[in-house]
N, C-alpha and C positions, 0 to 999 in steps of 0.2 A: 504493500500500500504506500510505502514511502515514495516510490517513483511516481505513482499516480498523484500524490499530494504535491510533490515538487513540480510536476508538469502543470498541474492546475494553478498553483500559486504563480508560477512563471507567466502563464498565459494571462491570468487575472491582472498581474502587475503591469504587463505590457499593454493592456487595453486602455485606450483613451478614456473610456467611460469610467474606469476605476479611478483614474487620476482626477477626473472631473468630480466624481462623487466625494473624494477626500477634500477637494477644493470647495465643493458646495457645503460640506460640513463646517469648514472654517468660516465661509461666508455667512452661513446661517447663525453661527455664534456671534459674529460681528453685527449682523442685522438685528438680532434679538436684543443684544446688549445696548447698542446705540439708540435704537428706536425707543426702547423703554426708558433709557436714561434721559432722552430728550423730552419725554413727557412726565418725568419725575416718578415713574412707576417701577423703576428697576429695583429688584430685590434678588436675592440668591435663588428664589423659587421661580422667577420669571424665565430663567434659562431652560426650565423643563417644558416650555411651550414649543421648543424647536425640534426635539426628537421625533414627534409625531409626523411632521412633514418629512424629516430626513429619512425615517424608516420606510416611508412609502416610496421614496426615490430608490432606496437601496433594494427594496423588494422587486422593483421593476428591472433594475440593472442586473441584480443577482439572478433573477429568474431567466432573463434573456441569455446570460452567460451559460447557464446549465442547458438551456434548450438548444444551444448550438451543437451540443454533443449529438443530438438527434438529427438536426438539419444537415450537419456535415458528416453524419454516419460515423462519428468518432467512437460512439459506444460500441458498435460492432467490431471496430478495429481493436479496441481494448480487450474485448472478449476473445478475439481471435488469437492474440498474443499470449493468452493464458491468465489474464487477471480475473479474479473472482468477483462476482456481482456484488457481494457484500462489501468488498474492499473498494470497488468503484463508487458505491453509494456513500460509504463513510468518508472517502477522500473528498467527494463533492460536498458533503455536509460540513466537514472541517473547513474547507475553503470558504463556504458561505458564512460560517461563523466568523472567520477572520475578516471577510469582506464587510460584514455588518458591523463588527465590533470596533475595528480600527477607526472608521470615520466617526462613530459615536464617541469613542475615547478622545479623538482629536477635538470634537465639538465641546466636550466637557472641559478639557484642558484649556482650550481657548476661552471658553465662557468664564471659567474660574479665574484666569489671569485678568480678564477684562473687569470682572466684578470686583476683584481685589483692588484694582487700580481705581475704579470709578466710585465704589461705595465702601470698600474695606469690609471688615467682618464684624464690626460692632453690632451687637444685638442679634447676631445670627448664631444659631446652634449648629455648629459644623457637623456634629455627629448625625443630626437629622438630614443634612445635605448629603453626606456620604451614604447614608441609608437609602435615600431616594435614588442616588446614582447607582447603587448596587441593584435596586429593584429594576431600574430602567435597563441596565446592561443585561441582566438575566432575562428580562422580557424580550429584549432585542434578539438574544440567542434563540429564544423560543420562536420568534417570528422568522428567524433564518431557517429553523427546522420546518416551519410551515411552507416557506418558499421552496425549499429543497424538495419537500414531499410533492408539491403541486408540479414543479418543473420536471421531476423525474417520473411522475405518474402519467401526466398528460402526453408526454413523448412527442411534442411538436412545438413549433414556435409559440403556440397559444399558451404553453406553460410558462412563458416569460411575461405574458400579459395578465394572466389570471390572478397572480398574487396581488398586484396592485388593485385590480378590480375588486377582489375580496376585501381589501383594506377599507374601502369606502363604507360598506354596510357595518363593518366592525366599528368604524369611527362614529357612524350615526348611532349605533347602539350605545357608545360611550356618552354621547350627547343626551340620549334618553335617560341614562342613569343619573346625570346631573339634574335633569328636569323633573324626575319623579323619585326623589330620595326616599319617599315613604313606602315605595314598593320594594319589599325585602328581597324577593326573588331576583329582581333586576340587580340589586346590589351584590347578591351572592354570585350570580353569573358574571357580573363585571369583575369581581375579584379573580375569576378564573381566566379571563381573556387578557392576554398580554398587552394588546393595544389599549384596552381600557385602563389597565394599570398605569401605562405611560401617561395617558391623558389625565389621570387623577393626581399627578405628582406636583401640581402647582401649590401644594401645601404639604406639610410633613406627613409622610405615610405612617399611619399608626398601626398598620397590619403588614409591615415589611416582610417579616418572616413567613407569614401566610402567603403573600403574593409571590415571594421567591419560590416557595414550595410548589405552588400551582404552576408556575412557569416551568420549573424543572420537570414536573409531571407531564405537562403538555409537550415539552421538548422530547422527552423519552418516548411518549406515545407516537408522535409523528415520525421519529427515527425508526422505531420498531415497525410501524405500519408501512413506512416507506421502503424499508429493506425487504419486508415480506412481499410487498407488491412488486418490487423491482426484480426479485428473484424468480417470480412466476411470469413476468411480462414476456410477451412474444416480441422480440426485437428484429424479426426478419423483415 
């Protein structure tokens, strides 16, 4: 699997879309910080408004990267030279995790530096900020597992488009949770959905451990289901 992973990472790094995604993460951090600072609304929690948009871009770019394996018939070539299907899937999954997490980390590093320069840390509970960041990163990993599952299951260029299409109803569901806080089952389902977790980080996350646990479960389920589906898939 090491060779598969090295090849994937090399291809991902060489693509312009990957570099643009990293640049977009830094741009989003600058935009969020300076826009909120100009309106005197900048706090350490406003930086959590950016990852929702960023992850939707990453899902589209990451999904298209994996779908190229099918459009270019690279998948069959990998199987022909003796790579196991499980190894192919896991190599793709690890690549997607790196692709999602590196821009998100760049975003938080840039945002943190800007926040420190512009408003300092007075009155901010940094342990809560780090807890929110941890929830966000684990949720992003879970969304990378969803993107990999879709891209590897659809087996066409549509696999690169469907992840971002799916993000929109998930985002709308997050809005519903905010609008109807009295509906308990909405809150419970929202705790389980990674995108909803990210959307709720504009304040300290009081259930960080629970949200991280749910994201890890969702990640594991998508990886297991993806491997099982890919092992039985007809790739002829």
